[in-house]
Every structure is written in C-alpha cells, then in structure tokens.
PDB file of N, CA, C, O and CB in Angstrom:
ATOM      1  N   UNK A   1     200.594   2.031 -25.322  1.00  0.00           N
ATOM      2  CA  UNK A   1     199.978   2.936 -26.270  1.00  0.00           C
ATOM      3  C   UNK A   1     200.899   3.123 -27.457  1.00  0.00           C
ATOM      4  O   UNK A   1     202.122   3.113 -27.316  1.00  0.00           O
ATOM      5  CB  UNK A   1     199.653   4.283 -25.615  1.00  0.00           C
ATOM      6  N   UNK A   2     200.322   3.287 -28.591  1.00  0.00           N
ATOM      7  CA  UNK A   2     201.107   3.420 -29.816  1.00  0.00           C
ATOM      8  C   UNK A   2     201.087   4.846 -30.348  1.00  0.00           C
ATOM      9  O   UNK A   2     200.824   5.072 -31.529  1.00  0.00           O
ATOM     10  CB  UNK A   2     200.586   2.466 -30.879  1.00  0.00           C
ATOM     11  N   UNK A   3     201.363   5.804 -29.475  1.00  0.00           N
ATOM     12  CA  UNK A   3     201.429   7.201 -29.895  1.00  0.00           C
ATOM     13  C   UNK A   3     202.898   7.512 -30.169  1.00  0.00           C
ATOM     14  O   UNK A   3     203.741   7.321 -29.293  1.00  0.00           O
ATOM     15  CB  UNK A   3     200.818   8.176 -28.800  1.00  0.00           C
ATOM     16  N   UNK A   4     203.216   7.991 -31.382  1.00  0.00           N
ATOM     17  CA  UNK A   4     204.617   8.311 -31.684  1.00  0.00           C
ATOM     18  C   UNK A   4     205.174   9.331 -30.678  1.00  0.00           C
ATOM     19  O   UNK A   4     204.470  10.262 -30.290  1.00  0.00           O
ATOM     20  CB  UNK A   4     204.743   8.861 -33.128  1.00  0.00           C
ATOM     21  N   UNK A   5     206.427   9.159 -30.257  1.00  0.00           N
ATOM     22  CA  UNK A   5     207.022  10.043 -29.247  1.00  0.00           C
ATOM     23  C   UNK A   5     206.957  11.526 -29.615  1.00  0.00           C
ATOM     24  O   UNK A   5     206.742  12.370 -28.746  1.00  0.00           O
ATOM     25  CB  UNK A   5     208.457   9.654 -29.022  1.00  0.00           C
ATOM     26  N   UNK A   6     207.143  11.846 -30.900  1.00  0.00           N
ATOM     27  CA  UNK A   6     207.125  13.257 -31.299  1.00  0.00           C
ATOM     28  C   UNK A   6     205.719  13.859 -31.188  1.00  0.00           C
ATOM     29  O   UNK A   6     205.577  15.062 -30.969  1.00  0.00           O
ATOM     30  CB  UNK A   6     207.643  13.405 -32.735  1.00  0.00           C
ATOM     31  N   UNK A   7     204.688  13.031 -31.337  1.00  0.00           N
ATOM     32  CA  UNK A   7     203.308  13.485 -31.144  1.00  0.00           C
ATOM     33  C   UNK A   7     202.999  13.537 -29.650  1.00  0.00           C
ATOM     34  O   UNK A   7     202.390  14.491 -29.167  1.00  0.00           O
ATOM     35  CB  UNK A   7     202.301  12.548 -31.883  1.00  0.00           C
ATOM     36  N   UNK A   8     203.421  12.512 -28.928  1.00  0.00           N
ATOM     37  CA  UNK A   8     203.170  12.421 -27.491  1.00  0.00           C
ATOM     38  C   UNK A   8     203.724  13.632 -26.754  1.00  0.00           C
ATOM     39  O   UNK A   8     203.116  14.104 -25.794  1.00  0.00           O
ATOM     40  CB  UNK A   8     203.780  11.142 -26.926  1.00  0.00           C
ATOM     41  N   UNK A   9     204.877  14.141 -27.195  1.00  0.00           N
ATOM     42  CA  UNK A   9     205.519  15.287 -26.550  1.00  0.00           C
ATOM     43  C   UNK A   9     204.691  16.566 -26.681  1.00  0.00           C
ATOM     44  O   UNK A   9     204.873  17.499 -25.898  1.00  0.00           O
ATOM     45  CB  UNK A   9     206.899  15.509 -27.145  1.00  0.00           C
ATOM     46  N   UNK A  10     203.795  16.621 -27.650  1.00  0.00           N
ATOM     47  CA  UNK A  10     202.977  17.819 -27.880  1.00  0.00           C
ATOM     48  C   UNK A  10     201.665  17.814 -27.107  1.00  0.00           C
ATOM     49  O   UNK A  10     201.010  18.850 -26.991  1.00  0.00           O
ATOM     50  CB  UNK A  10     202.683  17.958 -29.346  1.00  0.00           C
ATOM     51  N   UNK A  11     201.279  16.666 -26.583  1.00  0.00           N
ATOM     52  CA  UNK A  11     199.965  16.539 -25.953  1.00  0.00           C
ATOM     53  C   UNK A  11     199.951  17.114 -24.539  1.00  0.00           C
ATOM     54  O   UNK A  11     200.831  16.826 -23.728  1.00  0.00           O
ATOM     55  CB  UNK A  11     199.542  15.078 -25.918  1.00  0.00           C
ATOM     56  N   UNK A  12     198.937  17.932 -24.260  1.00  0.00           N
ATOM     57  CA  UNK A  12     198.719  18.489 -22.926  1.00  0.00           C
ATOM     58  C   UNK A  12     197.247  18.354 -22.579  1.00  0.00           C
ATOM     59  O   UNK A  12     196.416  18.100 -23.450  1.00  0.00           O
ATOM     60  CB  UNK A  12     199.173  19.978 -22.852  1.00  0.00           C
ATOM     61  N   UNK A  13     196.930  18.524 -21.309  1.00  0.00           N
ATOM     62  CA  UNK A  13     195.546  18.469 -20.858  1.00  0.00           C
ATOM     63  C   UNK A  13     194.763  19.608 -21.519  1.00  0.00           C
ATOM     64  O   UNK A  13     195.220  20.751 -21.506  1.00  0.00           O
ATOM     65  CB  UNK A  13     195.462  18.561 -19.301  1.00  0.00           C
ATOM     66  N   UNK A  14     193.597  19.317 -22.093  1.00  0.00           N
ATOM     67  CA  UNK A  14     192.816  20.368 -22.744  1.00  0.00           C
ATOM     68  C   UNK A  14     192.162  21.334 -21.759  1.00  0.00           C
ATOM     69  O   UNK A  14     191.683  22.394 -22.161  1.00  0.00           O
ATOM     70  CB  UNK A  14     191.757  19.746 -23.607  1.00  0.00           C
ATOM     71  N   UNK A  15     192.139  20.981 -20.477  1.00  0.00           N
ATOM     72  CA  UNK A  15     191.504  21.840 -19.476  1.00  0.00           C
ATOM     73  C   UNK A  15     192.527  22.779 -18.837  1.00  0.00           C
ATOM     74  O   UNK A  15     192.333  23.994 -18.825  1.00  0.00           O
ATOM     75  CB  UNK A  15     190.819  20.987 -18.394  1.00  0.00           C
ATOM     76  N   UNK A  16     193.623  22.211 -18.302  1.00  0.00           N
ATOM     77  CA  UNK A  16     194.584  23.030 -17.550  1.00  0.00           C
ATOM     78  C   UNK A  16     195.918  23.214 -18.278  1.00  0.00           C
ATOM     79  O   UNK A  16     196.780  23.956 -17.807  1.00  0.00           O
ATOM     80  CB  UNK A  16     194.838  22.402 -16.196  1.00  0.00           C
ATOM     81  N   UNK A  17     196.093  22.555 -19.412  1.00  0.00           N
ATOM     82  CA  UNK A  17     197.314  22.581 -20.213  1.00  0.00           C
ATOM     83  C   UNK A  17     198.515  21.983 -19.480  1.00  0.00           C
ATOM     84  O   UNK A  17     199.666  22.271 -19.806  1.00  0.00           O
ATOM     85  CB  UNK A  17     197.627  24.001 -20.620  1.00  0.00           C
ATOM     86  N   UNK A  18     198.219  21.136 -18.473  1.00  0.00           N
ATOM     87  CA  UNK A  18     199.286  20.449 -17.752  1.00  0.00           C
ATOM     88  C   UNK A  18     199.781  19.237 -18.521  1.00  0.00           C
ATOM     89  O   UNK A  18     199.161  18.799 -19.490  1.00  0.00           O
ATOM     90  CB  UNK A  18     198.807  20.028 -16.370  1.00  0.00           C
ATOM     91  N   UNK A  19     200.908  18.704 -18.074  1.00  0.00           N
ATOM     92  CA  UNK A  19     201.478  17.513 -18.711  1.00  0.00           C
ATOM     93  C   UNK A  19     200.594  16.302 -18.458  1.00  0.00           C
ATOM     94  O   UNK A  19     199.961  16.188 -17.408  1.00  0.00           O
ATOM     95  CB  UNK A  19     202.905  17.247 -18.195  1.00  0.00           C
ATOM     96  N   UNK A  20     200.559  15.404 -19.424  1.00  0.00           N
ATOM     97  CA  UNK A  20     199.805  14.161 -19.303  1.00  0.00           C
ATOM     98  C   UNK A  20     200.779  13.023 -19.080  1.00  0.00           C
ATOM     99  O   UNK A  20     201.863  12.991 -19.661  1.00  0.00           O
ATOM    100  CB  UNK A  20     198.933  13.903 -20.561  1.00  0.00           C
ATOM    101  N   UNK A  21     200.382  12.093 -18.232  1.00  0.00           N
ATOM    102  CA  UNK A  21     201.205  10.914 -17.948  1.00  0.00           C
ATOM    103  C   UNK A  21     200.593   9.702 -18.618  1.00  0.00           C
ATOM    104  O   UNK A  21     199.373   9.543 -18.654  1.00  0.00           O
ATOM    105  CB  UNK A  21     201.343  10.678 -16.423  1.00  0.00           C
ATOM    106  N   UNK A  22     201.463   8.842 -19.155  1.00  0.00           N
ATOM    107  CA  UNK A  22     200.980   7.594 -19.733  1.00  0.00           C
ATOM    108  C   UNK A  22     200.429   6.717 -18.629  1.00  0.00           C
ATOM    109  O   UNK A  22     201.010   6.589 -17.551  1.00  0.00           O
ATOM    110  CB  UNK A  22     202.103   6.862 -20.504  1.00  0.00           C
ATOM    111  N   UNK A  23     199.298   6.123 -18.929  1.00  0.00           N
ATOM    112  CA  UNK A  23     198.671   5.185 -18.017  1.00  0.00           C
ATOM    113  C   UNK A  23     198.160   4.053 -18.889  1.00  0.00           C
ATOM    114  O   UNK A  23     197.818   4.290 -20.048  1.00  0.00           O
ATOM    115  CB  UNK A  23     197.512   5.854 -17.161  1.00  0.00           C
ATOM    116  N   UNK A  24     198.099   2.867 -18.391  1.00  0.00           N
ATOM    117  CA  UNK A  24     197.720   1.724 -19.212  1.00  0.00           C
ATOM    118  C   UNK A  24     196.412   1.905 -19.953  1.00  0.00           C
ATOM    119  O   UNK A  24     196.245   1.385 -21.056  1.00  0.00           O
ATOM    120  CB  UNK A  24     197.632   0.514 -18.367  1.00  0.00           C
ATOM    121  N   UNK A  25     195.485   2.636 -19.360  1.00  0.00           N
ATOM    122  CA  UNK A  25     194.165   2.788 -19.974  1.00  0.00           C
ATOM    123  C   UNK A  25     193.922   4.165 -20.572  1.00  0.00           C
ATOM    124  O   UNK A  25     192.793   4.478 -20.951  1.00  0.00           O
ATOM    125  CB  UNK A  25     193.106   2.502 -18.961  1.00  0.00           C
ATOM    126  N   UNK A  26     194.953   4.991 -20.664  1.00  0.00           N
ATOM    127  CA  UNK A  26     194.777   6.321 -21.255  1.00  0.00           C
ATOM    128  C   UNK A  26     195.875   7.270 -20.825  1.00  0.00           C
ATOM    129  O   UNK A  26     196.961   6.849 -20.428  1.00  0.00           O
ATOM    130  CB  UNK A  26     193.422   6.897 -20.875  1.00  0.00           C
ATOM    131  N   UNK A  27     195.575   8.560 -20.910  1.00  0.00           N
ATOM    132  CA  UNK A  27     196.512   9.598 -20.524  1.00  0.00           C
ATOM    133  C   UNK A  27     195.955  10.319 -19.305  1.00  0.00           C
ATOM    134  O   UNK A  27     194.833  10.825 -19.335  1.00  0.00           O
ATOM    135  CB  UNK A  27     196.771  10.588 -21.694  1.00  0.00           C
ATOM    136  N   UNK A  28     196.733  10.366 -18.245  1.00  0.00           N
ATOM    137  CA  UNK A  28     196.303  10.933 -16.975  1.00  0.00           C
ATOM    138  C   UNK A  28     196.808  12.357 -16.823  1.00  0.00           C
ATOM    139  O   UNK A  28     197.982  12.635 -17.067  1.00  0.00           O
ATOM    140  CB  UNK A  28     196.788  10.074 -15.813  1.00  0.00           C
ATOM    141  N   UNK A  29     195.915  13.264 -16.416  1.00  0.00           N
ATOM    142  CA  UNK A  29     196.310  14.604 -16.006  1.00  0.00           C
ATOM    143  C   UNK A  29     196.323  14.594 -14.482  1.00  0.00           C
ATOM    144  O   UNK A  29     195.260  14.559 -13.862  1.00  0.00           O
ATOM    145  CB  UNK A  29     195.335  15.719 -16.585  1.00  0.00           C
ATOM    146  N   UNK A  30     197.512  14.624 -13.859  1.00  0.00           N
ATOM    147  CA  UNK A  30     197.579  14.590 -12.400  1.00  0.00           C
ATOM    148  C   UNK A  30     196.918  15.808 -11.753  1.00  0.00           C
ATOM    149  O   UNK A  30     196.358  15.696 -10.663  1.00  0.00           O
ATOM    150  CB  UNK A  30     199.023  14.500 -11.955  1.00  0.00           C
ATOM    151  N   UNK A  31     196.976  16.961 -12.406  1.00  0.00           N
ATOM    152  CA  UNK A  31     196.400  18.175 -11.835  1.00  0.00           C
ATOM    153  C   UNK A  31     194.879  18.112 -11.795  1.00  0.00           C
ATOM    154  O   UNK A  31     194.273  18.479 -10.788  1.00  0.00           O
ATOM    155  CB  UNK A  31     196.845  19.392 -12.631  1.00  0.00           C
ATOM    156  N   UNK A  32     194.260  17.654 -12.866  1.00  0.00           N
ATOM    157  CA  UNK A  32     192.795  17.593 -12.962  1.00  0.00           C
ATOM    158  C   UNK A  32     192.222  16.272 -12.460  1.00  0.00           C
ATOM    159  O   UNK A  32     191.022  16.158 -12.212  1.00  0.00           O
ATOM    160  CB  UNK A  32     192.364  17.811 -14.397  1.00  0.00           C
ATOM    161  N   UNK A  33     193.100  15.268 -12.312  1.00  0.00           N
ATOM    162  CA  UNK A  33     192.685  13.919 -11.935  1.00  0.00           C
ATOM    163  C   UNK A  33     191.680  13.339 -12.923  1.00  0.00           C
ATOM    164  O   UNK A  33     190.688  12.723 -12.533  1.00  0.00           O
ATOM    165  CB  UNK A  33     192.088  13.925 -10.536  1.00  0.00           C
ATOM    166  N   UNK A  34     191.956  13.550 -14.223  1.00  0.00           N
ATOM    167  CA  UNK A  34     191.138  13.004 -15.298  1.00  0.00           C
ATOM    168  C   UNK A  34     191.999  12.092 -16.152  1.00  0.00           C
ATOM    169  O   UNK A  34     193.192  12.334 -16.337  1.00  0.00           O
ATOM    170  CB  UNK A  34     190.507  14.134 -16.156  1.00  0.00           C
ATOM    171  N   UNK A  35     191.379  11.039 -16.669  1.00  0.00           N
ATOM    172  CA  UNK A  35     192.053  10.128 -17.595  1.00  0.00           C
ATOM    173  C   UNK A  35     191.357  10.249 -18.943  1.00  0.00           C
ATOM    174  O   UNK A  35     190.149  10.043 -19.054  1.00  0.00           O
ATOM    175  CB  UNK A  35     192.030   8.640 -17.070  1.00  0.00           C
ATOM    176  N   UNK A  36     192.135  10.585 -19.962  1.00  0.00           N
ATOM    177  CA  UNK A  36     191.620  10.706 -21.323  1.00  0.00           C
ATOM    178  C   UNK A  36     191.887   9.396 -22.055  1.00  0.00           C
ATOM    179  O   UNK A  36     193.008   8.890 -22.025  1.00  0.00           O
ATOM    180  CB  UNK A  36     192.274  11.914 -22.075  1.00  0.00           C
ATOM    181  N   UNK A  37     190.874   8.846 -22.709  1.00  0.00           N
ATOM    182  CA  UNK A  37     191.072   7.554 -23.379  1.00  0.00           C
ATOM    183  C   UNK A  37     191.937   7.673 -24.632  1.00  0.00           C
ATOM    184  O   UNK A  37     192.037   8.735 -25.246  1.00  0.00           O
ATOM    185  CB  UNK A  37     189.729   6.949 -23.747  1.00  0.00           C
ATOM    186  N   UNK A  38     192.553   6.560 -24.988  1.00  0.00           N
ATOM    187  CA  UNK A  38     193.289   6.425 -26.245  1.00  0.00           C
ATOM    188  C   UNK A  38     192.619   5.284 -26.991  1.00  0.00           C
ATOM    189  O   UNK A  38     192.699   4.130 -26.570  1.00  0.00           O
ATOM    190  CB  UNK A  38     194.845   6.154 -26.014  1.00  0.00           C
ATOM    191  N   UNK A  39     191.964   5.601 -28.093  1.00  0.00           N
ATOM    192  CA  UNK A  39     191.220   4.609 -28.868  1.00  0.00           C
ATOM    193  C   UNK A  39     191.940   4.326 -30.171  1.00  0.00           C
ATOM    194  O   UNK A  39     192.115   5.213 -31.006  1.00  0.00           O
ATOM    195  CB  UNK A  39     189.784   5.088 -29.142  1.00  0.00           C
ATOM    196  N   UNK A  40     192.351   3.087 -30.334  1.00  0.00           N
ATOM    197  CA  UNK A  40     193.077   2.648 -31.530  1.00  0.00           C
ATOM    198  C   UNK A  40     194.276   3.546 -31.812  1.00  0.00           C
ATOM    199  O   UNK A  40     194.559   3.881 -32.963  1.00  0.00           O
ATOM    200  CB  UNK A  40     192.144   2.629 -32.744  1.00  0.00           C
ATOM    201  N   UNK A  41     194.978   3.932 -30.742  1.00  0.00           N
ATOM    202  CA  UNK A  41     196.177   4.759 -30.881  1.00  0.00           C
ATOM    203  C   UNK A  41     195.916   6.245 -31.014  1.00  0.00           C
ATOM    204  O   UNK A  41     196.859   7.021 -31.170  1.00  0.00           O
ATOM    205  CB  UNK A  41     196.943   4.311 -32.052  1.00  0.00           C
ATOM    206  N   UNK A  42     194.653   6.664 -30.957  1.00  0.00           N
ATOM    207  CA  UNK A  42     194.300   8.075 -31.107  1.00  0.00           C
ATOM    208  C   UNK A  42     193.838   8.619 -29.755  1.00  0.00           C
ATOM    209  O   UNK A  42     192.831   8.154 -29.221  1.00  0.00           O
ATOM    210  CB  UNK A  42     193.191   8.264 -32.191  1.00  0.00           C
ATOM    211  N   UNK A  43     194.560   9.601 -29.190  1.00  0.00           N
ATOM    212  CA  UNK A  43     194.123  10.176 -27.920  1.00  0.00           C
ATOM    213  C   UNK A  43     192.853  11.005 -28.114  1.00  0.00           C
ATOM    214  O   UNK A  43     192.762  11.813 -29.038  1.00  0.00           O
ATOM    215  CB  UNK A  43     195.240  11.045 -27.310  1.00  0.00           C
ATOM    216  N   UNK A  44     191.887  10.794 -27.241  1.00  0.00           N
ATOM    217  CA  UNK A  44     190.618  11.518 -27.295  1.00  0.00           C
ATOM    218  C   UNK A  44     190.667  12.559 -26.178  1.00  0.00           C
ATOM    219  O   UNK A  44     190.313  12.275 -25.033  1.00  0.00           O
ATOM    220  CB  UNK A  44     189.368  10.541 -27.138  1.00  0.00           C
ATOM    221  N   UNK A  45     191.110  13.771 -26.526  1.00  0.00           N
ATOM    222  CA  UNK A  45     191.321  14.818 -25.533  1.00  0.00           C
ATOM    223  C   UNK A  45     190.109  15.743 -25.442  1.00  0.00           C
ATOM    224  O   UNK A  45     190.236  16.965 -25.508  1.00  0.00           O
ATOM    225  CB  UNK A  45     192.576  15.627 -25.871  1.00  0.00           C
ATOM    226  N   UNK A  46     188.952  15.144 -25.290  1.00  0.00           N
ATOM    227  CA  UNK A  46     187.715  15.894 -25.110  1.00  0.00           C
ATOM    228  C   UNK A  46     187.324  15.798 -23.638  1.00  0.00           C
ATOM    229  O   UNK A  46     187.160  14.690 -23.127  1.00  0.00           O
ATOM    230  CB  UNK A  46     186.571  15.351 -26.043  1.00  0.00           C
ATOM    231  N   UNK A  47     187.170  16.928 -22.939  1.00  0.00           N
ATOM    232  CA  UNK A  47     186.814  16.874 -21.523  1.00  0.00           C
ATOM    233  C   UNK A  47     185.567  16.035 -21.244  1.00  0.00           C
ATOM    234  O   UNK A  47     185.482  15.386 -20.201  1.00  0.00           O
ATOM    235  CB  UNK A  47     186.602  18.266 -21.005  1.00  0.00           C
ATOM    236  N   UNK A  48     184.616  16.043 -22.150  1.00  0.00           N
ATOM    237  CA  UNK A  48     183.390  15.260 -21.944  1.00  0.00           C
ATOM    238  C   UNK A  48     183.655  13.752 -21.992  1.00  0.00           C
ATOM    239  O   UNK A  48     182.871  12.979 -21.442  1.00  0.00           O
ATOM    240  CB  UNK A  48     182.348  15.632 -23.000  1.00  0.00           C
ATOM    241  N   UNK A  49     184.728  13.326 -22.629  1.00  0.00           N
ATOM    242  CA  UNK A  49     185.058  11.901 -22.730  1.00  0.00           C
ATOM    243  C   UNK A  49     186.000  11.428 -21.635  1.00  0.00           C
ATOM    244  O   UNK A  49     186.224  10.227 -21.490  1.00  0.00           O
ATOM    245  CB  UNK A  49     185.674  11.613 -24.070  1.00  0.00           C
ATOM    246  N   UNK A  50     186.556  12.359 -20.859  1.00  0.00           N
ATOM    247  CA  UNK A  50     187.477  11.994 -19.781  1.00  0.00           C
ATOM    248  C   UNK A  50     186.690  11.409 -18.622  1.00  0.00           C
ATOM    249  O   UNK A  50     185.508  11.699 -18.436  1.00  0.00           O
ATOM    250  CB  UNK A  50     188.305  13.219 -19.314  1.00  0.00           C
ATOM    251  N   UNK A  51     187.379  10.574 -17.845  1.00  0.00           N
ATOM    252  CA  UNK A  51     186.758  10.049 -16.641  1.00  0.00           C
ATOM    253  C   UNK A  51     187.648  10.385 -15.457  1.00  0.00           C
ATOM    254  O   UNK A  51     188.842  10.643 -15.610  1.00  0.00           O
ATOM    255  CB  UNK A  51     186.521   8.517 -16.749  1.00  0.00           C
ATOM    256  N   UNK A  52     187.058  10.376 -14.299  1.00  0.00           N
ATOM    257  CA  UNK A  52     187.802  10.688 -13.087  1.00  0.00           C
ATOM    258  C   UNK A  52     188.795   9.564 -12.813  1.00  0.00           C
ATOM    259  O   UNK A  52     188.466   8.384 -12.927  1.00  0.00           O
ATOM    260  CB  UNK A  52     186.844  10.890 -11.880  1.00  0.00           C
ATOM    261  N   UNK A  53     190.005   9.950 -12.452  1.00  0.00           N
ATOM    262  CA  UNK A  53     191.046   8.966 -12.142  1.00  0.00           C
ATOM    263  C   UNK A  53     190.708   8.259 -10.843  1.00  0.00           C
ATOM    264  O   UNK A  53     190.239   8.883  -9.892  1.00  0.00           O
ATOM    265  CB  UNK A  53     192.438   9.639 -12.046  1.00  0.00           C
ATOM    266  N   UNK A  54     190.947   6.964 -10.806  1.00  0.00           N
ATOM    267  CA  UNK A  54     190.756   6.183  -9.592  1.00  0.00           C
ATOM    268  C   UNK A  54     191.996   6.295  -8.729  1.00  0.00           C
ATOM    269  O   UNK A  54     193.111   6.348  -9.249  1.00  0.00           O
ATOM    270  CB  UNK A  54     190.447   4.706  -9.920  1.00  0.00           C
ATOM    271  N   UNK A  55     191.815   6.331  -7.418  1.00  0.00           N
ATOM    272  CA  UNK A  55     192.992   6.341  -6.542  1.00  0.00           C
ATOM    273  C   UNK A  55     193.827   5.084  -6.761  1.00  0.00           C
ATOM    274  O   UNK A  55     193.301   4.049  -7.170  1.00  0.00           O
ATOM    275  CB  UNK A  55     192.569   6.451  -5.060  1.00  0.00           C
ATOM    276  N   UNK A  56     195.109   5.173  -6.493  1.00  0.00           N
ATOM    277  CA  UNK A  56     196.004   4.037  -6.693  1.00  0.00           C
ATOM    278  C   UNK A  56     195.746   2.921  -5.693  1.00  0.00           C
ATOM    279  O   UNK A  56     196.159   1.784  -5.923  1.00  0.00           O
ATOM    280  CB  UNK A  56     197.444   4.487  -6.595  1.00  0.00           C
ATOM    281  N   UNK A  57     195.080   3.220  -4.601  1.00  0.00           N
ATOM    282  CA  UNK A  57     194.832   2.212  -3.574  1.00  0.00           C
ATOM    283  C   UNK A  57     193.638   1.355  -3.911  1.00  0.00           C
ATOM    284  O   UNK A  57     193.498   0.889  -5.042  1.00  0.00           O
ATOM    285  CB  UNK A  57     194.627   2.866  -2.231  1.00  0.00           C
ATOM    286  N   UNK A  58     192.770   1.143  -2.927  1.00  0.00           N
ATOM    287  CA  UNK A  58     191.640   0.254  -3.073  1.00  0.00           C
ATOM    288  C   UNK A  58     190.438   0.861  -3.755  1.00  0.00           C
ATOM    289  O   UNK A  58     189.382   0.230  -3.797  1.00  0.00           O
ATOM    290  CB  UNK A  58     191.244  -0.233  -1.766  1.00  0.00           C
ATOM    291  N   UNK A  59     190.558   2.077  -4.297  1.00  0.00           N
ATOM    292  CA  UNK A  59     189.437   2.685  -4.977  1.00  0.00           C
ATOM    293  C   UNK A  59     188.594   3.569  -4.072  1.00  0.00           C
ATOM    294  O   UNK A  59     187.706   4.280  -4.542  1.00  0.00           O
ATOM    295  CB  UNK A  59     188.585   1.627  -5.572  1.00  0.00           C
ATOM    296  N   UNK A  60     188.875   3.526  -2.761  1.00  0.00           N
ATOM    297  CA  UNK A  60     188.114   4.346  -1.830  1.00  0.00           C
ATOM    298  C   UNK A  60     188.999   5.372  -1.131  1.00  0.00           C
ATOM    299  O   UNK A  60     188.603   5.969  -0.131  1.00  0.00           O
ATOM    300  CB  UNK A  60     187.424   3.467  -0.801  1.00  0.00           C
ATOM    301  N   UNK A  61     190.201   5.569  -1.667  1.00  0.00           N
ATOM    302  CA  UNK A  61     191.134   6.508  -1.074  1.00  0.00           C
ATOM    303  C   UNK A  61     192.057   5.880  -0.044  1.00  0.00           C
ATOM    304  O   UNK A  61     192.954   6.542   0.478  1.00  0.00           O
ATOM    305  CB  UNK A  61     190.384   7.621  -0.449  1.00  0.00           C
ATOM    306  N   UNK A  62     191.839   4.617   0.247  1.00  0.00           N
ATOM    307  CA  UNK A  62     192.689   3.931   1.210  1.00  0.00           C
ATOM    308  C   UNK A  62     193.972   3.468   0.532  1.00  0.00           C
ATOM    309  O   UNK A  62     194.005   3.304  -0.688  1.00  0.00           O
ATOM    310  CB  UNK A  62     191.948   2.734   1.841  1.00  0.00           C
ATOM    311  N   UNK A  63     195.028   3.256   1.317  1.00  0.00           N
ATOM    312  CA  UNK A  63     196.285   2.768   0.723  1.00  0.00           C
ATOM    313  C   UNK A  63     196.115   1.337   0.216  1.00  0.00           C
ATOM    314  O   UNK A  63     195.207   0.625   0.646  1.00  0.00           O
ATOM    315  CB  UNK A  63     197.441   2.833   1.756  1.00  0.00           C
ATOM    316  N   UNK A  64     196.985   0.920  -0.695  1.00  0.00           N
ATOM    317  CA  UNK A  64     196.893  -0.455  -1.224  1.00  0.00           C
ATOM    318  C   UNK A  64     197.026  -1.480  -0.108  1.00  0.00           C
ATOM    319  O   UNK A  64     197.781  -1.280   0.844  1.00  0.00           O
ATOM    320  CB  UNK A  64     197.980  -0.700  -2.288  1.00  0.00           C
ATOM    321  N   UNK A  65     196.299  -2.560  -0.228  1.00  0.00           N
ATOM    322  CA  UNK A  65     196.379  -3.647   0.749  1.00  0.00           C
ATOM    323  C   UNK A  65     197.531  -4.551   0.426  1.00  0.00           C
ATOM    324  O   UNK A  65     197.914  -4.706  -0.734  1.00  0.00           O
ATOM    325  CB  UNK A  65     195.082  -4.448   0.789  1.00  0.00           C
ATOM    326  N   UNK A  66     198.083  -5.145   1.452  1.00  0.00           N
ATOM    327  CA  UNK A  66     199.208  -6.085   1.256  1.00  0.00           C
ATOM    328  C   UNK A  66     198.818  -7.454   1.681  1.00  0.00           C
ATOM    329  O   UNK A  66     199.624  -8.381   1.594  1.00  0.00           O
ATOM    330  CB  UNK A  66     200.447  -5.645   2.024  1.00  0.00           C
TER     331      UNK A  66
END
C-alpha cells in the first residue's frame, strides 16, 4: 500500500476506533474483523464498504493445511 507513514499513523477503525493492521488487500481491524479497502492508495474507511475478514486458515475456520 502506498499510504504515507504519517497519514497511516492517524488511521483508526471508524466503528470501534481500534488500530488497523496492514493487509495485502486493505486495512484490517482485528477487533471488528473487518477489512477496509485501499483504492489507488486511498483508504476507504466507510463501514458499508468494509468486508468481513476471512480466517487465516482454509476459509472455514479450520487451521491452515500443510
């Protein structure tokens, strides 16, 4: 993501005001389990545009397969 560090430090979840984590496809709120998209370097922090975070495993809550 191409968000300047000084801007990135100011961004919080618009729902719970928790910290957001960088994720390849957007910004993740671990507390809300929502991923906010980043379009052309602009974070879209609208709750209606967020999607539910997928589990890190197989997508069904199971641990990753080896």
